[in-house]
C-alpha positions in Angstrom: -0.1 12.5 21.1 1.9 9.6 22.3 3.2 11.2 25.5 1.5 14.0 27.4 4.8 15.7 28.0 8.2 15.5 26.5 9.9 16.8 29.6 10.1 13.4 31.4 10.2 10.6 28.9 10.3 7.0 30.0 13.7 5.4 30.5 12.7 2.1 29.1 10.8 0.8 26.1 7.1 0.1 26.5 5.0 -2.9 25.4 2.4 -1.2 23.2 1.7 -2.9 19.9 -0.4 -0.8 17.5 -2.7 -2.7 15.1 -1.6 -2.9 11.5 -2.8 0.0 9.4 -6.4 -0.5 8.3 -6.8 1.9 5.4 -5.5 1.6 1.8 -4.9 5.3 1.2 -1.5 6.1 -0.2 -1.8 9.7 -1.4 0.9 11.3 0.8 4.1 9.8 2.3 5.5 12.3 4.8 9.2 12.1 5.9 9.7 12.6 9.6 13.0 13.2 11.4 13.1 11.1 14.6 15.5 13.6 16.3 12.5 16.0 16.4 10.6 14.7 19.4 7.7 17.1 19.0 7.0 15.8 15.5 7.6 12.2 16.6 5.1 12.6 19.4 2.3 13.5 17.0 2.8 10.7 14.4 -0.2 8.8 15.8 -2.8 11.5 14.8 -1.2 12.9 11.6 -3.2 13.5 8.4 -0.5 11.9 6.2 -1.6 8.5 4.7 1.9 7.2 5.3 4.7 8.4 7.6 8.3 7.5 7.0 10.7 7.7 10.0 14.0 8.5 8.5 17.2 6.9 9.7 19.2 7.6 6.6 20.7 10.6 4.9 19.0 13.4 7.0 20.6 11.9 10.2 24.3 12.6 10.9 26.3 9.4 11.6 27.0 10.5 15.1 23.3 10.7 15.9 21.9 7.6 14.2 21.8 5.5 17.4 19.9 8.3 19.1 17.4 8.5 16.2 17.0 4.7 16.3 16.4 4.8 20.1 13.8 7.5 19.7 11.9 5.5 17.0 11.8 2.4 19.3 10.8 4.4 22.3 7.9 6.2 20.7 6.7 3.1 18.8 6.7 1.0 21.9 4.4 3.5 23.7 2.0 4.1 20.8 -1.4 2.4 20.9 -2.7 3.4 17.5 -1.8 5.5 14.4 -3.9 7.0 11.7 -1.0 6.6 9.2 0.8 3.6 7.7 4.1 3.8 9.6 7.4 3.0 7.8 11.0 3.1 9.0 13.6 4.1 6.5 16.8 2.3 7.3 20.3 2.9 6.1 21.7 0.7 3.3 22.0 -2.9 4.5 25.8 -2.9 4.5 25.9 0.5 6.3 23.9 -0.4 9.4 20.6 -1.2 7.8 20.8 -4.9 8.5 21.3 -4.3 12.2 18.6 -1.7 12.3 16.0 -4.1 10.8 17.0 -6.8 13.2 16.6 -4.5 16.2 13.3 -3.0 15.0 11.5 -6.3 14.2 9.9 -6.6 17.6 8.4 -3.1 17.5 5.0 -2.4 16.0 5.0 -0.6 12.6 3.9 -1.4 9.1 7.0 -1.5 6.8 10.7 -1.1 6.5 12.1 1.0 3.6 15.7 0.1 2.6 17.9 2.7 1.1 20.2 2.4 -2.0 18.9 -1.0 -3.2 20.5 -2.2 -6.4 19.9 -6.0 -6.8 17.6 -8.9 -6.2 20.3 -10.2 -3.7 19.8 -7.2 -1.5 16.0 -7.6 -1.7 16.4 -11.2 -0.6 18.7 -10.2 2.2 16.2 -7.6 3.5 13.3 -10.1 3.3 15.3 -12.7 5.2 16.0 -10.1 8.0 12.5 -8.6 8.1 9.7 -9.9 10.4 7.0 -11.7 8.4 4.3 -9.3 9.5 6.0 -6.2 7.9 6.1 -5.1 4.3 9.3 -4.2 2.5 9.6 -0.8 0.7 12.7 0.3 -1.2 14.2 3.7 -2.1 15.0 3.7 -5.8 18.1 5.9 -5.9 20.6 4.1 -8.1 21.0 3.5 -11.8 21.1 -0.2 -11.2 17.8 -0.3 -9.4 16.3 2.1 -12.1 17.3 -0.3 -14.8 16.2 -3.5 -13.0 13.0 -2.3 -11.2 10.7 -4.5 -13.2 12.6 -7.6 -12.0 13.1 -6.8 -8.3 9.8 -8.1 -6.9 11.0 -11.6 -5.9 8.4 -11.7 -3.1 5.0 -10.2 -2.5 6.2 -8.5 0.7 8.0 -6.0 -1.6 5.1 -3.7 -2.1 6.4 -0.2 -2.7 9.2 1.8 -4.4 10.0 5.4 -3.6 11.7 7.5 -6.2 14.8 9.3 -4.8 15.3 11.4 -7.9 18.2 13.6 -6.7 20.4 10.5 -5.8 19.3 8.8 -9.0 20.4 11.7 -11.1 23.8 11.7 -9.4 24.1 8.0 -10.0 23.3 8.6 -13.7 25.8 11.4 -13.9 23.1 14.0 -14.5 22.7 17.4 -12.8 20.0 17.9 -10.3 19.0 21.2 -12.0 17.1 19.0 -14.5 14.3 18.7 -11.9 11.9 21.2 -13.4 8.3 20.7 -14.7 8.0 19.4 -18.2 11.7 18.6 -18.6 11.7 15.7 -21.0 14.4 13.7 -19.2 12.6 14.0 -15.8 9.3 13.0 -17.5 11.0 10.0 -19.0 12.4 9.0 -15.6 9.0 9.4 -14.0 7.3 7.4 -16.8 9.8 4.6 -16.8 9.6 4.4 -13.0 5.8 4.3 -13.0 5.4 1.7 -15.8 8.2 -0.6 -14.5 6.9 -0.5 -11.0 3.4 -1.3 -12.2 4.7 -4.0 -14.4 6.3 -5.6 -11.3 3.2 -5.2 -9.1 5.0 -2.5 -7.0 3.3 0.7 -5.9 5.3 3.8 -7.1 5.7 6.9 -4.9 7.0 10.0 -6.7 9.9 12.1 -5.4 10.0 14.6 -2.6 10.0 18.3 -3.7 12.6 20.0 -1.5 11.3 23.6 -1.5 8.8 23.3 1.2 7.4 26.8 1.1 6.9 26.8 -2.6 3.4 25.3 -2.4 2.4 26.5 -5.9 5.1 24.5 -7.6 4.5 21.5 -5.4 0.8 21.6 -6.4 1.8 21.7 -10.1 4.1 18.7 -9.6 1.2 16.7 -8.0 -1.2 17.7 -10.8 1.4 16.7 -13.4 2.1 13.4 -11.8 -1.5 12.6 -11.3 -2.0 13.2 -15.0 0.8 10.7 -15.7 -0.9 8.0 -13.5 0.8 8.4 -10.1 -1.4 8.1 -7.0 1.2 9.0 -4.3 3.7 11.8 -3.5 6.5 12.1 -1.0 6.0 15.0 1.3 8.2 17.1 3.6 5.6 18.3 6.1 1.9 19.1 6.7 1.5 21.8 4.0 2.6 19.3 1.3 0.5 16.5 2.9 -2.7 18.6 2.6 -2.0 19.4 -1.1 -1.1 15.8 -2.0 -4.2 14.4 -0.2 -6.4 16.8 -2.0 -5.0 16.2 -5.5 -4.6 12.5 -5.3 -8.1 11.9 -3.8 -10.5 10.2 -6.2 -13.2 12.8 -6.6 -17.0 12.3 -6.3 -17.5 12.4 -10.1 -15.0 9.6 -10.7 -16.6 7.5 -7.9 -20.1 8.0 -9.2 -19.1 7.1 -12.8 -17.3 4.0 -11.6 -20.3 2.8 -9.5 -22.7 3.4 -12.4 -20.5 1.5 -14.9 -20.1 -1.4 -12.4 -23.8 -1.7 -11.8 -24.7 -1.4 -15.5 -22.1 -3.9 -16.7 -23.0 -6.5 -14.0 -26.7 -6.2 -14.8 -26.0 -6.6 -18.5 -23.5 -9.4 -18.0 -26.1 -11.4 -16.1 -28.1 -11.4 -19.4 -25.0 -12.5 -21.4 -24.3 -9.0 -22.8 -20.7 -7.8 -22.2 -20.8 -4.8 -24.6 -23.6 -2.2 -24.8 -24.5 1.5 -25.2 -25.2 3.3 -21.9 -27.3 6.5 -21.9 -24.9 8.3 -19.6 -21.4 7.1 -20.4 -21.7 5.7 -23.9 -20.2 2.3 -24.9 -19.3 0.0 -22.0 -17.5 -3.3 -22.3 -15.3 -5.4 -20.1 -12.2 -3.2 -20.2 -14.3 -0.2 -19.2 -15.7 -2.3 -16.4 -12.3 -3.3 -15.2 -11.2 0.3 -15.1 -14.2 1.2 -13.0 -13.3 -1.6 -10.5 -9.8 -0.2 -10.3 -11.2 3.2 -9.3 -13.4 1.7 -6.7 -10.6 -0.4 -5.3 -8.5 2.7 -4.7 -11.1 4.6 -2.7 
């Protein structure tokens, strides 16, 4: 916990600066409402690989300043965090630019900008953002969906989050399409995944809104892992635990990758880049590169 009690919170911001997140895990990205002080107070010890502090659509306009103050207060008194901490701002022209400027001096890992459409908005966000913070975007518009593969104008843009409900509205499609194995949704997921990977951007799949329906959430995670996703947006701890379990690279995959790496490197030292392996059959350089990818994501 950040504070021992929530009854008497400090009246001023602190001077604590947590270290940048040290792990590379990105299985779960949990949204957290900064108006809920009890949840905010536990963000330093949460099991989610990533935590997004939400200033956008879940916060009423009349309470956005309060939410921003809460984020700043808790961040400024937090010494460490197990999770990669992200602040989701409003669109740049709806208060997001001012929010980024205000938050730059506080210690967290990334800003996520809502309703991005163009390279110009990416450039504006990067100009505003402190150099030690990454930029994430919410992909919620048909323009961003069309242009995703061209949006990475700077390596600080690392991650895109699929806001599928807003995207469907932008496309003029009903949200009722969001069902497992719907071909339109699978196309959206596939295009988002491939375009993001093409651009060198990490894709995070959408948030499943029915929090208590853990069976369907689990099926979505399994379906998306089969497609190639490594990360899922989460509403709370129950979803986090499922996502962490499903998107964890299992011991068989790790053992296989380590064996292939060792076997290929031993043979490559002899000038042999393609050979039959007693355990995993034919191994060549593409198989080796895939093993390295697995090991790099542990």
